[in-house]
N, C-alpha and C positions, 0 to 999 in steps of 0.2 A: 504494500500500500504506500502510495506517495503522499507525502504531506505537502500541501501547497503553501507557499509562503504568503503571508499577509502583506499586502502592499499598502503602505500608509503614505498619504500625501501630506506635505507640510500645510498646515493651516495658517493663513496670514494672521498676524497679530492684529488685535482690534485697533482701529484708528479713531473711533468715535465711541465713547463710553457714556451711557446714561445711568445716573445714580438717582434712585428714588430715596430722598432723605427726609425722614420724619421723626427720628428718635436720636437725640443728642447722645444718649448712653450707648447706642450701637456703634459698631465699627464700620458701618456701611460706607460713610463718606471717606474715612481714612483708607479703607481697602481700595476704593475706586481711585483715590488720589495716588496711592502706591502703584497701581497698575498704570495709570496715566503717565506718571513720571518714568517708570521703567520702560514703557513701550513708546513713549513720545506721542501718546494719544490725546485727543481733545476730550473735554468733559462737558456734559450737559447735566445740570442739576435740576431736579424738579421736586416739588412738594405739592401734593394733591389735597386741596381743600374740598369740603363738602359742597353740595349744590349752592348756588348763589342766594337762595332764599333761606338758607339755614343759619345757624348760630354765627353771629359776627365775631364772637370770641374765637371760634375755630379758624375763621379766615385770618384773623390777626395772628394767631399762633403759626399758621402756615407761612405768612410773610416773615415772621421772626425766624423760622427755621431756615428760610432761604438766606436771610442776612447772616445767620450763624455760619452757614455753609460758605458764604462769600468771604467772611473774615478768616475762616479756617484755611481755605484755599489760597487766599492772598498771603497769609503767613507762610505757606509752603511754596510761594512763588508760582502758583498755577493760576492761569486764567480759565474761566469757564463761562458757559452760556447758562443763565438762570431763567427757567421757564416755569412760572406758577401755572398749575392746572386746576380745574374744577370738575368734580363729578365722581363717579365710582372709581376708586384708586386703580384697580387693575385695568379697567377700560382706558383711563387717561394715560397710564404708563405705556401700555401697548400702542396706543394711538401716537403718542409722542415718539416712541422708538421708531415707528414706521415713518413718521414725518421727517425725523432727523436722520434717517438711514443709519442708525447706530449698529455697531457690531457686537456690543456687549451691554446688557442691562444688569445693574447691580442693585439688588433689593435685600432688605433685612428680614429677619424672622423674629416674631414676637413670642415664640415658644408657647403658643396657645395649647390648652388642654383639648382632649378629644371632643367634649361636648361644646366647647367654645368654637372649635373649628367646624363642628357639625352645624351649629346655628348660624354663625357669622361667615363661615368660609375662610379662606386664606388668600390674601392678596398675592403672596409669592407663588403659591401653587397655581393660581389662575394665570399669572404672568408666565410662569414656566410652560404651561399648556399652550398659551396663545402667541407668545412672542415669536417673531420670525428670525430671531438671532439667538446667540448664546445668552444664558442667564446665570449669574453667580448669586447664590443665596448666602448671605453672611450671617453666621450665628453668633 
């Protein structure tokens, strides 16, 4: 019996990275910045706020997260495109990834329990299923 050799092709390094940043305690933004620096890739940062008619406090918090991300990336010497989004998070992230033709989406994980995931779903799982590019889930 002959064993065929697996032929692997080199995968080009990501040139455009989208990071969905919403939790300052996660390492999501840091990991995306590490990849961008190592690969010479551009970064797009988003935070998804709830629908426009929802809680104004949530929209304010979303703007603050983008400002935190801007300050962090500036401290690291990285430029980025900051794009606030509104709507269901997974939908907004996938739509922005397509619009910006990103090669890699970086999302975080909230470590939800079984019942919480069952009721609320999981943004990162939804993005994993629907994104047309690689997705990195940061724990």
